[in-house]
N, C-alpha and C positions, 0 to 999 in steps of 0.2 A: 392521617390526611393519607388520598394513597399516591403510591407512586406507580410505577415502570418501571421494574430494571434490566436490561440487558445482557447477557453476558458473549464475549467473544475467540475466538479460540480456542485457549490452555484450557478459558473457563466455565468454557460452555461444555465442554468433553469431559467436566472434574460433577461439572455440577448437574451432568443431564438435561436440561435444557434451554431453549436459543432465550428465553424474557420469561418471567412473571409478575404479579398483582402483587402490590406488595398492601396494609395498612397496620400503616404505623401508630401508637400513639402517643408513647414518648420520647422515637429515638426522634433528633431534629439537625441533627445533625450528618457526617461521611464519615465521621470517624465510628459514634455509636451504629452507618448501618451495616462496618466492615467488623466490629461483632458477632449483628444481629448476624448475619445473612450465613457464619459462622456457627452458629445456633442450630442452622438451617438447614444445612452445607458443613457439615466437619468435616469433607475434602477438602476443603480450600485454607484448613487452617495452615500449613505447611507455603504455600502461594499470597493470603492478603492481603501482607505486607510490601505482594513486591508487583504487584495490579497498578495499575495505571484510571483510572475514576474520571467521566466527568460526567456531567450537568448537563446536561440539555446540545450538546455536545460542546463544551465547555472544561478543558481543564479543574479537576477537581480535588480539595486537600482537610484533611481532616475537620478544620475549623470548621467546615464551609455548610452552613445552612442547606438541608432540603426544601422546598418549596412543595405544596400542594399541584398534583398530578407531573412532576416533575418523570425528566425520561434520566434515568442515572446507568450508568453502566460500565460492564470490566470486560478489561482488556489487557494481553500481555503489553511490557514493547516495543517497538512497532518501525524501531532505525535501525533493528537489525537483531548480529546475535549468530550464534552457535547453534546447529544441528548437529546433535549426535556426532561433531566432527568436520563438520560440515561448513565450511563459514560462507555465514549472505548478511549484505548488508539491503537493503531500501531505504529509498523519501523523497515526498514532493517536494524539490526545492523554489527555493527564488534567486536563491545566486552561483555561479561559473560549474557547471556541470569539469570536473576536472578527470579527466579519465584516465590519468598515471594515476588520482587515488584511489580511485572508487577499483577501478585493477590488482591494487597491490593491499584490500582490502580480504581479497577472496583467495591467494594467493600462499600459498604456505613450502615448508623443503618438499611438502611430495606432488606441485603442480608441476607437470611437465609443458600444458596448452591451454590455450586462453584464445575463445572467439570476444570481437567485440565485437554487439554492432552502435549503433551510434547515427540516432534521424538527428534532419537538416534542417533547417531556414534554407526552401528559395525563397529566390531574389526574383526571378523568370519560369512561372510554372503553365503545361500547355493543357493543362487537363479542360476538359470544354473553349471555350476559347481563351485567348492567347493571353495571358495579365501579368504585371508587374505584382509585383508585391517588398512593399520600405518595413514593412511588421507583421510580424502576427503577433498576435493577446494572446495568450492557455490561459482557458480556466480549470477548476478542480473543485471534486464536491471529495474534498482535502481529507477523514473520515473512511470516507468510504474509500478514498482512490486508494488511505494505504495499504486497509487489512482483501482488497481487493487484487495486489497485490503481492497482495500475501500472497492470499491464494492459487496464484499464474505459479511463482518459487509452491509451494507444495505441491502443482502438478508438473512444471519442469523436475523434482526431484523427484515422485513417482512415473513418468517412464525411462527417464535417463538416469538411474541410479547407482552408475558410474561417478553424474555431474557429484566434482567437491567440489563447486565455489558460486554461487549465483552475485551478482549486485547489478539494479535494474533502480536508476534515478529518474524524479519525473520532472521537468522544470516547467513551473508555471511562470506566469507577470508579461514582458514585453519584452522578442527578439525581434530581434534584428536575422535579416540576410546573413546565412555564415553561422550563425551558431549554437550548435547543438540542442536537442529540443530532453533528449528522452536519449538513456544511455542500458543493455542491456549485457551485462559479458555472463558467464560460466567458463571455467576452469576444470581439468576434468588432468588424471595421472597421465592421459599419451594425448591427437589430435582424430585420434579413431575410438575414441569413449563417445563422439555422442555430442561433442559441445557448439560444433555449426549446427546441427538440427534445432539445442534444446534454443540457442538463444533466433532461429528465428520464430518458430512455434514463439518463446518471449517475442517478441516482438508482436505478431500474430493474435497471442493471444491476447499481451495485454490491447492491442487498438479496438477488441471485443470486446471486453466487461469493466476495461475501470476506464471512472468518468473523468474524465478532463475533455476540454470540449478548447481549441483552437476556430479564433473569429484572422482574417487575411483583412488586412489591408493596403489599399492600395491607389495608386495615382486616378480610381475608377468608385473608388466609394470604400466601401467593405462589407462584410462578408463572413457570419460566423456557415462551417465549412460540416459540413454532417457527415455522415456514416450507416452503413446502411443493416449493420449487421441489427435480431434482434433477442437481447436475450432468453433462455429459454430455464425451465427448470433445472437440466441439467447444467446450465451455469452458476448457481446456489453454493454458496462453500456447506 
């Protein structure tokens, strides 16, 4: 049985590879595969049990069977966490964005400033032909979107080391005018530590590399709104 195993984020660093093809003989499920991967990559032993695992882009568990030519991926939890004392939270959600809740996740006793950017659904747009929007439908390649949001966060921390917390929430589904579609918040000890610039960078970068699309629906019909940015090799994580 031939399968492809993909490693993301810290698991890519630990194994030194992004992808490996394995020819399995006696391994039938995820639990057995994990033991086999530890034999191949001893560096995985301390963290293998905390890894999230998927088969063909669906979450998988120890008892799940592996089929021939499956694509199995290992990656860390994608809902957020703490990075060396830095507070990080990110997600792609279908429910309403709670700005106060998100801000609370990146606020600590050291926080003295926070900058929040929130995109919203416009009901009236002058882009091109002036038109009315009844609602938007947001769609995402969710697994990839979460990974690219993580990349945006990594880039912000790299450019602005003084930033102490970042929250990025992207909403998908049907949204009506006035509803927040995305939120990016950056926190730090002081207002002059880059929080304004970091939040601006975050939304601009999200619009470039995170696979999220929107369809405008109004009295004149519906249309998918496409951007112009074409990712390049520098956009790879």
